[in-house]
C-alpha positions in Angstrom: 302.6 -29.4 -11.1 300.4 -26.8 -9.5 296.6 -26.4 -9.8 297.4 -23.2 -12.0 299.4 -24.8 -14.0 297.2 -28.1 -14.5 294.4 -25.9 -15.6 296.7 -23.6 -17.7 297.9 -26.8 -19.4 294.3 -28.4 -19.8 293.2 -25.2 -21.7 296.2 -24.8 -24.1 295.3 -28.8 -24.7 291.8 -28.0 -25.3 292.2 -25.1 -27.5 294.6 -26.7 -29.5 292.0 -30.1 -30.2 289.3 -27.4 -31.0 291.6 -25.7 -33.5 292.9 -28.9 -35.2 289.2 -30.1 -35.6 287.6 -26.8 -36.7 286.7 -25.4 -40.3 287.7 -22.2 -41.3 284.6 -20.3 -40.0 285.1 -22.0 -36.8 288.4 -20.9 -36.7 287.4 -17.4 -37.4 284.6 -17.6 -34.6 287.7 -18.4 -32.3 289.8 -15.3 -33.3 286.5 -13.3 -32.6 286.1 -14.6 -29.4 289.7 -13.5 -28.7 288.9 -9.9 -29.8 285.7 -10.1 -27.9 287.8 -11.1 -24.5 290.3 -8.8 -24.9 288.4 -5.8 -25.5 286.1 -6.8 -22.5 289.3 -7.3 -20.4 290.7 -3.6 -21.2 287.3 -2.4 -20.4 287.4 -3.9 -16.9 290.8 -2.4 -16.5 290.1 0.8 -18.2 289.5 2.6 -14.5 292.8 1.6 -13.2 295.3 4.5 -13.3 298.2 3.1 -11.7 299.0 0.4 -13.6 298.6 1.1 -17.6 300.3 -2.2 -18.4 297.6 -4.8 -18.4 295.1 -2.4 -20.3 297.5 -1.8 -22.7 298.5 -5.7 -23.4 294.6 -6.2 -23.9 294.5 -3.6 -26.3 297.5 -4.9 -28.1 295.9 -8.2 -28.0 292.7 -7.3 -29.4 294.4 -5.2 -32.5 296.7 -7.7 -33.1 294.0 -10.3 -33.5 292.2 -7.9 -35.7 295.3 -7.5 -37.9 295.7 -11.3 -38.4 292.0 -11.5 -39.2 292.7 -8.3 -42.0 295.7 -10.3 -43.3 294.0 -13.3 -44.1 291.0 -11.5 -46.1 290.7 -12.9 -50.0 290.2 -9.9 -52.4 290.4 -12.3 -55.2 287.4 -14.9 -54.2 285.7 -13.2 -51.8 284.3 -10.0 -53.2 282.5 -8.1 -51.9 282.4 -9.5 -48.5 286.1 -9.0 -48.1 286.1 -5.4 -49.0 283.1 -4.9 -46.1 285.2 -7.0 -43.8 288.3 -4.8 -44.3 286.0 -1.5 -43.8 284.9 -2.9 -40.5 288.2 -3.9 -39.4 289.4 -0.5 -40.3 286.7 1.0 -38.0 286.6 -1.1 -35.4 290.7 -0.8 -35.2 290.0 3.2 -35.1 287.4 3.0 -32.4 289.5 0.8 -30.0 292.4 3.3 -30.5 290.0 6.0 -29.8 288.7 4.2 -26.6 292.3 3.5 -25.5 293.4 7.2 -25.4 290.5 8.2 -23.8 290.4 5.4 -21.7 286.4 4.9 -22.4 285.0 1.9 -20.8 281.7 2.5 -22.7 283.5 3.0 -25.9 285.4 -0.6 -25.7 282.0 -2.4 -24.5 280.8 -1.0 -27.7 283.3 -2.0 -29.7 283.0 -5.7 -28.3 279.2 -5.6 -29.0 279.7 -5.1 -32.6 282.7 -7.4 -33.2 280.0 -9.8 -31.3 277.5 -9.0 -34.1 279.9 -9.7 -36.7 280.8 -12.8 -35.1 277.3 -14.3 -35.0 277.7 -14.1 -38.7 280.5 -16.4 -38.6 278.7 -18.6 -36.3 275.8 -19.0 -38.3 278.2 -19.4 -41.6 280.4 -22.0 -39.6 277.0 -24.4 -39.4 276.8 -24.5 -43.2 280.1 -25.5 -43.8 
């Protein structure tokens, strides 16, 4: 096993152990981290006009995670917060798609900042549970 494979294996094992020992709010924080990471990666790739694949994959990754977050909203027991989060997820999805079309690095970084703001609320919530 090469160094790169060993590092990847360690990273996967570390992430799996974090997931298994985490509360629901902590798992949401991890998902937000994934969204932020994907958006920032896309922003770094926005200027690369030679290869659109990596940029598109990062956008898809961010949107997939947001879609997963949207699907877990509890509208029966979580109102009005679930409604507010749905509005946020819909708005941030639109902003990411507009930024993707224009390959707008600044707009992507703004999306990452907005997601980060909501993430901080989940961090606070995770310390209470």
